[in-house]
C-alpha positions in Angstrom: 54.2 14.9 -30.9 54.8 11.7 -28.9 58.4 12.9 -28.1 57.0 16.3 -26.8 54.6 14.5 -24.5 57.4 12.3 -23.2 59.6 15.2 -22.5 56.9 17.1 -20.5 55.0 14.1 -19.0 55.8 15.1 -15.4 54.4 18.6 -15.9 51.4 17.3 -17.7 50.6 14.8 -14.9 50.9 17.5 -12.3 48.5 19.8 -14.2 46.0 17.0 -14.7 46.1 16.2 -11.0 45.5 19.8 -10.0 42.6 20.2 -12.4 41.1 17.0 -11.1 41.3 18.1 -7.5 39.8 21.5 -8.2 37.0 19.9 -10.2 36.2 17.4 -7.5 36.2 20.1 -4.8 33.9 22.3 -6.9 31.4 19.6 -7.9 31.1 17.8 -4.6 31.0 20.8 -2.2 27.4 21.0 -1.2 27.5 24.8 -0.8 28.5 25.2 -4.4 25.8 23.1 -6.0 23.9 26.1 -7.1 26.7 27.0 -9.5 25.7 24.0 -11.6 22.1 25.4 -12.0 20.7 22.2 -10.4 17.1 22.1 -9.2 16.3 23.1 -5.7 14.2 20.5 -3.8 13.7 21.9 -0.3 15.0 24.1 2.5 16.1 22.8 5.9 17.8 24.6 8.7 18.0 27.7 6.5 20.0 25.8 3.8 18.9 24.8 0.3 18.8 21.1 -0.5 19.6 20.4 -4.1 18.6 17.3 -6.2 22.1 15.7 -6.3 22.0 15.6 -2.5 18.7 13.8 -2.5 19.9 11.4 -5.2 22.9 10.5 -3.0 20.7 9.7 -0.1 18.4 7.6 -2.3 21.5 5.6 -3.2 22.5 5.3 0.5 18.9 4.1 1.2 19.4 1.3 -1.3 22.8 0.5 0.1 21.5 0.3 3.6 18.8 -2.2 2.4 21.6 -4.3 0.7 23.7 -4.3 3.9 20.7 -5.4 6.0 20.6 -2.2 8.2 16.9 -2.9 8.9 16.8 -1.0 12.2 18.5 2.0 10.7 15.9 2.1 7.8 12.9 1.5 10.0 13.9 4.1 12.6 14.1 6.8 9.9 10.8 5.9 8.4 8.6 4.9 11.4 5.5 6.8 10.3 5.6 5.6 6.6 2.5 3.7 5.3 4.0 2.6 1.9 7.4 1.9 0.3 7.4 5.3 -1.4 6.5 7.0 1.9 9.3 5.1 3.6 11.8 6.5 1.1 10.5 10.1 1.4 10.5 9.9 5.2 14.1 8.4 5.2 15.4 11.3 3.0 14.0 14.0 5.3 14.9 12.2 8.5 18.5 11.5 7.2 19.1 15.3 7.0 17.6 15.6 10.5 19.9 12.9 11.8 23.0 14.5 10.5 22.1 17.9 11.9 21.1 16.5 15.3 24.3 14.4 15.5 26.4 17.5 15.1 24.2 19.4 17.6 24.7 16.7 20.2 28.4 16.3 19.4 28.0 12.7 18.6 31.0 11.5 16.5 31.9 7.8 16.3 35.6 7.0 16.1 37.3 5.6 13.1 37.9 2.3 15.0 34.1 2.1 15.8 33.2 2.6 12.2 35.7 -0.1 11.1 34.4 -2.5 13.7 30.9 -1.9 12.6 31.7 -2.6 9.0 33.6 -5.8 9.9 30.6 -7.0 11.9 28.1 -6.7 9.0 26.8 -10.2 8.3 26.9 -9.6 4.5 30.6 -9.1 4.7 31.4 -12.2 6.8 31.9 -15.9 6.3 31.2 -18.2 9.2 30.9 -15.1 11.5 34.3 -13.7 10.5 35.0 -10.7 8.4 36.2 -11.7 4.9 38.3 -9.1 3.0 37.7 -10.9 -0.3 33.9 -10.6 0.2 34.4 -6.9 1.1 36.3 -6.2 -2.1 33.7 -8.0 -4.1 31.0 -5.9 -2.4 32.8 -2.7 -3.3 33.1 -3.8 -6.9 29.7 -5.3 -7.4 27.5 -3.2 -5.1 29.2 0.2 -4.5 30.7 1.0 -7.9 27.5 0.4 -10.0 25.6 2.7 -7.7 28.3 5.4 -7.9 29.1 5.0 -4.2 32.6 5.2 -2.8 34.1 3.5 0.2 34.1 6.8 1.9 30.4 7.1 1.5 29.9 3.6 2.9 31.9 4.7 5.9 29.6 7.8 6.2 26.5 5.6 6.1 27.9 3.3 8.9 28.9 6.4 10.8 25.4 7.8 10.6 23.9 4.4 11.7 26.1 4.5 14.8 25.0 8.1 15.4 21.4 6.9 15.2 22.1 4.1 17.7 23.5 6.6 20.1 20.6 9.0 19.8 18.1 6.2 20.0 19.7 5.1 23.4 19.7 8.7 24.7 16.1 9.4 23.7 14.6 6.1 24.8 16.6 5.6 28.0 13.7 6.7 30.3 11.4 4.0 28.9 10.5 1.1 31.1 8.0 -1.7 31.0 5.6 -2.0 33.9 3.9 -5.1 35.4 0.6 -3.8 34.0 2.0 -3.8 30.5 3.1 -7.4 30.8 -0.1 -8.5 32.5 -2.1 -6.9 29.7 0.0 -8.7 27.1 -0.2 -12.0 28.9 -4.0 -11.9 28.8 -4.0 -13.3 25.3 -2.6 -16.5 26.7 -5.4 -17.0 29.2 -8.4 -19.1 28.2 -11.9 -17.4 28.5 -15.6 -18.2 28.8 -17.8 -15.8 26.9 -21.5 -15.2 26.0 -22.3 -14.0 22.5 -25.6 -12.2 22.0 -26.9 -11.9 18.5 -29.6 -9.4 17.5 -31.7 -10.4 14.5 -32.6 -7.6 12.0 -35.8 -5.6 12.8 -38.2 -3.8 10.5 -36.1 -0.8 9.8 -36.6 -1.2 6.0 -40.2 0.0 6.5 -39.1 3.6 7.3 -40.7 6.5 5.5 -39.2 7.7 2.2 -36.7 10.5 2.4 -38.1 14.0 1.9 -37.3 16.1 -1.2 -35.2 18.4 1.0 -33.1 15.4 2.2 -32.7 14.1 -1.4 -31.6 17.6 -2.7 -29.1 18.1 0.2 -27.5 14.6 -0.2 -27.1 15.1 -3.9 -25.5 18.5 -3.5 -23.1 17.2 -0.8 -22.1 14.0 -2.7 -22.1 15.0 -6.4 -18.9 13.0 -6.9 -20.9 9.9 -6.3 -23.0 10.6 -9.3 -20.5 11.0 -12.1 -21.0 9.1 -15.3 -17.5 8.0 -16.5 -16.4 8.4 -20.1 -17.9 5.7 -22.2 -17.2 4.5 -25.7 -19.0 2.9 -28.6 -17.0 0.3 -30.5 -17.5 -1.8 -33.6 -15.9 -5.2 -33.1 -14.8 -7.4 -36.0 -14.5 -11.0 -34.7 -12.6 -13.7 -36.6 -13.6 -17.0 -35.2 -13.3 -20.7 -36.1 -16.4 -22.3 -37.5 -18.1 -25.3 -35.9 -16.0 -27.9 -37.9 -12.7 -26.1 -37.2 -13.3 -26.1 -33.5 -13.3 -29.9 -33.5 -9.7 -30.0 -35.0 -6.8 -30.9 -32.8 -3.0 -30.6 -32.9 -1.3 -29.4 -36.0 -4.6 -29.0 -38.0 -6.0 -26.7 -35.2 -2.8 -24.6 -35.2 -2.9 -24.2 -39.0 -6.6 -23.1 -38.8 -5.8 -20.5 -36.1 -2.8 -19.3 -38.1 -5.0 -18.8 -41.2 -7.5 -17.0 -39.1 -4.8 -14.7 -37.7 -3.5 -13.9 -41.2 -7.0 -12.9 -42.3 -7.4 -10.7 -39.2 -4.0 -9.0 -39.9 -4.8 -8.3 -43.5 -8.2 -6.8 -42.6 -6.6 -4.7 -39.8 -4.0 -3.4 -42.2 -6.7 -2.2 -44.7 -9.1 -0.9 -42.0 -6.4 1.1 -40.2 -5.8 3.1 -43.5 -9.4 4.3 -43.3 -10.2 3.0 -46.8 -13.8 1.9 -47.0 -16.5 1.1 -44.4 -15.2 -0.9 -41.4 -18.3 -3.1 -41.1 -18.5 -3.8 -44.9 -14.8 -4.7 -45.0 -15.2 -6.9 -41.9 -18.0 -8.9 -43.5 -16.1 -9.2 -46.8 -13.2 -10.6 -44.8 -15.4 -13.3 -43.2 -15.6 -11.6 -39.8 -18.7 -11.2 -37.6 -19.4 -7.5 -36.9 -21.0 -6.4 -33.6 -21.7 -3.0 -32.0 -20.8 -2.5 -28.4 -22.4 0.5 -26.8 -21.7 2.2 -24.5 -18.7 0.8 -22.6 -17.0 2.3 -19.6 -13.4 1.6 -18.7 -14.7 -0.9 -16.1 -16.0 -3.0 -19.0 -19.6 -2.5 -18.3 -21.9 -2.2 -21.2 -25.5 -1.0 -21.0 -28.3 -3.6 -21.7 -25.7 -6.3 -22.3 -25.5 -9.8 -20.8 -22.3 -11.0 -19.2 -21.3 -13.3 -22.1 -21.6 -10.5 -24.7 -19.2 -8.1 -22.9 -15.8 -7.3 -24.2 -12.9 -9.0 -22.4 -11.1 -6.7 -19.9 -7.9 -6.5 -22.0 -10.0 -5.5 -25.1 -11.7 -2.8 -23.2 -8.3 -1.3 -22.2 -7.3 -1.4 -25.8 -10.5 0.4 -26.8 -9.6 3.2 -24.4 -6.2 3.6 -25.9 -7.7 4.4 -29.3 -8.2 8.0 -30.5 -10.3 9.7 -33.1 -7.1 10.1 -35.2 -6.2 6.4 -34.8 -9.5 4.6 -34.2 -8.6 1.1 -35.3 -6.8 -1.3 -32.9 -4.2 -3.9 -33.6 -5.3 -7.5 -33.8 -6.3 -8.8 -30.3 -6.3 -12.5 -29.6 -9.2 -13.8 -27.4 -8.5 -17.5 -26.8 -9.5 -19.0 -30.2 -10.7 -15.8 -31.8 -9.1 -12.6 -33.1 -10.6 -9.2 -32.6 -10.2 -5.8 -34.3 -11.8 -2.8 -32.7 -12.9 0.4 -34.2 -13.7 3.4 -32.0 -17.0 4.8 -33.2 -18.0 7.3 -30.6 -16.9 8.8 -27.3 -19.3 9.9 -24.6 -17.4 12.3 -22.3 -17.5 12.0 -18.6 -20.3 14.1 -17.1 -22.2 14.9 -14.0 -25.6 13.2 -13.6 -28.6 15.5 -13.1 -30.6 14.9 -10.0 -33.6 13.5 -12.0 -31.3 10.9 -13.6 -30.1 9.6 -10.2 -33.1 10.4 -8.0 -34.0 6.7 -7.4 -30.4 5.9 -6.5 -30.3 8.8 -4.1 -33.5 7.7 -2.5 -32.2 4.1 -2.2 -29.0 5.2 -0.5 -30.8 7.5 1.9 -33.4 4.8 2.8 -30.5 2.3 3.4 -28.6 4.7 5.6 -31.8 5.5 7.6 -32.4 1.8 8.0 -28.8 1.1 9.1 -29.0 3.9 11.7 -32.3 2.7 13.0 -30.9 -0.9 13.3 -27.8 0.4 15.1 -29.8 2.4 17.5 -32.1 -0.5 18.2 -29.1 -2.8 18.8 -27.5 -0.3 21.2 -30.8 0.0 23.1 -31.2 -3.7 23.5 -27.6 -4.1 24.6 -28.2 -1.4 27.3 -31.4 -3.1 28.5 -29.6 -6.5 28.8 -26.7 -4.9 30.8 -29.2 -3.1 33.1 -31.1 -6.3 33.8 -27.8 -8.1 34.5 -26.8 -5.3 36.9 -30.0 -5.8 38.8 -29.2 -9.5 39.3 -30.6 -11.3 36.3 -27.9 -13.7 34.8 -26.6 -12.2 31.6 -27.7 -15.0 29.3 -31.2 -15.0 30.8 -31.5 -11.3 30.5 -30.6 -11.5 26.8 -33.1 -14.3 26.1 -35.9 -12.3 27.8 -35.5 -9.7 25.1 -35.9 -12.4 22.4 -32.2 -12.4 21.5 -30.1 -15.4 20.4 -27.5 -16.4 23.0 -24.5 -18.6 22.4 -22.0 -19.7 25.1 -18.3 -20.5 24.5 -16.0 -22.1 27.0 -12.2 -22.2 27.3 -11.6 -20.1 24.2 -7.9 -19.6 23.3 -7.2 -16.0 22.2 -3.7 -16.8 20.9 -5.1 -18.9 18.1 -4.9 -17.2 14.7 -7.7 -19.1 12.8 -10.5 -17.1 11.1 -13.5 -19.1 12.5 -16.0 -17.2 14.6 -15.0 -18.7 17.9 -11.4 -17.6 17.4 -12.6 -14.1 16.6 -14.6 -14.0 19.8 -11.6 -15.3 21.7 -9.4 -12.5 20.4 -12.0 -9.9 21.3 -12.3 -11.3 24.8 -8.5 -11.0 25.3 -8.9 -7.2 25.5 -11.8 -7.4 28.0 -12.1 -7.8 31.8 -14.4 -10.3 33.4 -18.0 -8.9 33.6 -17.3 -6.5 30.8 -19.6 -6.2 27.7 -18.2 -5.3 24.3 -19.7 -2.6 22.0 -22.1 -3.9 19.3 -20.5 -5.1 16.0 -22.2 -5.5 12.6 -22.3 -8.9 11.1 -23.9 -10.6 8.1 -27.0 -11.4 10.1 -27.5 -8.3 12.1 -25.6 -7.0 15.2 -23.9 -8.9 18.0 -22.1 -8.2 21.3 -20.0 -10.2 23.6 -19.9 -10.6 27.4 -16.8 -12.0 29.2 -17.9 -14.4 31.9 -14.5 -15.4 33.3 -10.8 -15.6 32.5 -8.8 -18.7 33.5 -5.5 -18.4 35.5 -2.4 -18.2 33.3 -0.5 -21.4 33.0 2.9 -20.8 34.9 4.8 -22.7 32.1 3.3 -20.4 29.4 4.1 -17.3 31.5 7.7 -18.4 31.9 8.0 -19.0 28.2 6.3 -15.9 26.9 7.1 -13.2 29.4 10.7 -12.4 28.2 9.5 -12.0 24.6 6.4 -9.9 25.5 8.6 -7.7 27.7 11.0 -7.1 24.8 8.2 -6.4 22.4 6.5 -4.0 24.7 9.8 -2.2 25.3 10.5 -1.9 21.6 7.0 -0.6 20.9 7.3 2.1 23.6 10.8 3.1 22.4 9.6 3.4 18.8 6.7 5.7 19.8 9.1 7.9 21.9 11.7 8.0 19.1 9.0 8.9 16.5 7.9 11.8 18.7 11.5 13.0 19.0 11.9 12.9 15.2 8.7 14.9 14.9 10.0 17.6 17.2 13.4 17.6 15.5 11.8 18.1 12.1 9.8 21.1 13.4 13.1 22.7 14.3 14.4 22.1 10.7 11.6 24.4 9.3 11.3 22.2 6.3 9.9 23.9 3.2 9.6 22.3 -0.3 10.1 24.3 -3.5 7.5 24.4 -6.1 8.3 22.2 -9.2 
């Protein structure tokens, strides 16, 4: 057999090579993926997107993160609000990028791709491309992800396409003097007046009518759901008073003996042989009944110290009627075994059960609305008196309101004390302007900007270039996000039902 293989090895190698080429072309040609019976994910530009294509882009997303292509990743997921959203947005926008690059005839040269790869910081040593580091990267980062060097080049090609499109789309953007002046306001000191409005007597409002109660209940039924609750028998194996005084090895041995007793009891109880409570008492455990307990751990008519620990509650909600006894649970120096006794299913509260709660909510909302209206009325009266010539602080005091004056506040400070909060609010205002009311722990308050101090020329010189760059980046990001949105509309994206 070996001799036969040797005689025909050239023909065999040729056949293997041909079969390999055909298989590769068949498996990796996107238009032929349907032959494999693979799941369809979506349709874009009239073409079906299959799961393997999505999987490849996920791997490219991971590779881009490893390579530090932060701008590339951020640009294709500008509207994302979470990590998962970022990945989802990236996948869709990646298809859009490739399509739009072809439409715009954007095609980086091989030399540009090579130079971009050589300039990646992760492949350099002391600012110079290192081939040894590149080969290690291929072995350690590409191969385990099933990514080839060709796919790496494709990723870099697409990042260059994105850079080119970004420049085309955002080229009309410019930063105006008004933009910079507005941004520089946060580096100008301010003098402000803060007016505090103490609470009134809104809590003395009339009770809500029956019609209001019924309407609120019907419109907010989800607020009045009683969650699933469970009744549990708990066998507690605890140290006695003398054992609690032990230390070191003696304490460890006592705890081990306690754990062994709990394990033996759990083994018998889980078989369903005999009464759980009777078995617990005969094993030296204290038996208690916890009823009813929700997943939040709350138990009706129970003090805080008698509640089950959170991890024990979670274990209770894992139990079923077919397997009602838990494993041994350690709670500091005690060992617990739970038995599910009863399940109270989730249900909707009837109106009569929650009537008082509905009344309380409605009364509080009415009180809040009345307080807000009163605060807005007082603010308007103070502004009107100031407009007629009364100094702002004096106008506020004449209404019985508390007035505080702050001088030379620094809006650029990031501390959380109240004066810094007032400073940051004042940075968005013009002198003589009054802010809307804001709710606080002691009622409502509003702020009046007395004056803004001239900007320190040295601060302006230091901050202006950075603020200009930030404003420009922000405007470009908004415009590019709008371009992506319009481009996606052309794609006519449609997801398939799973």
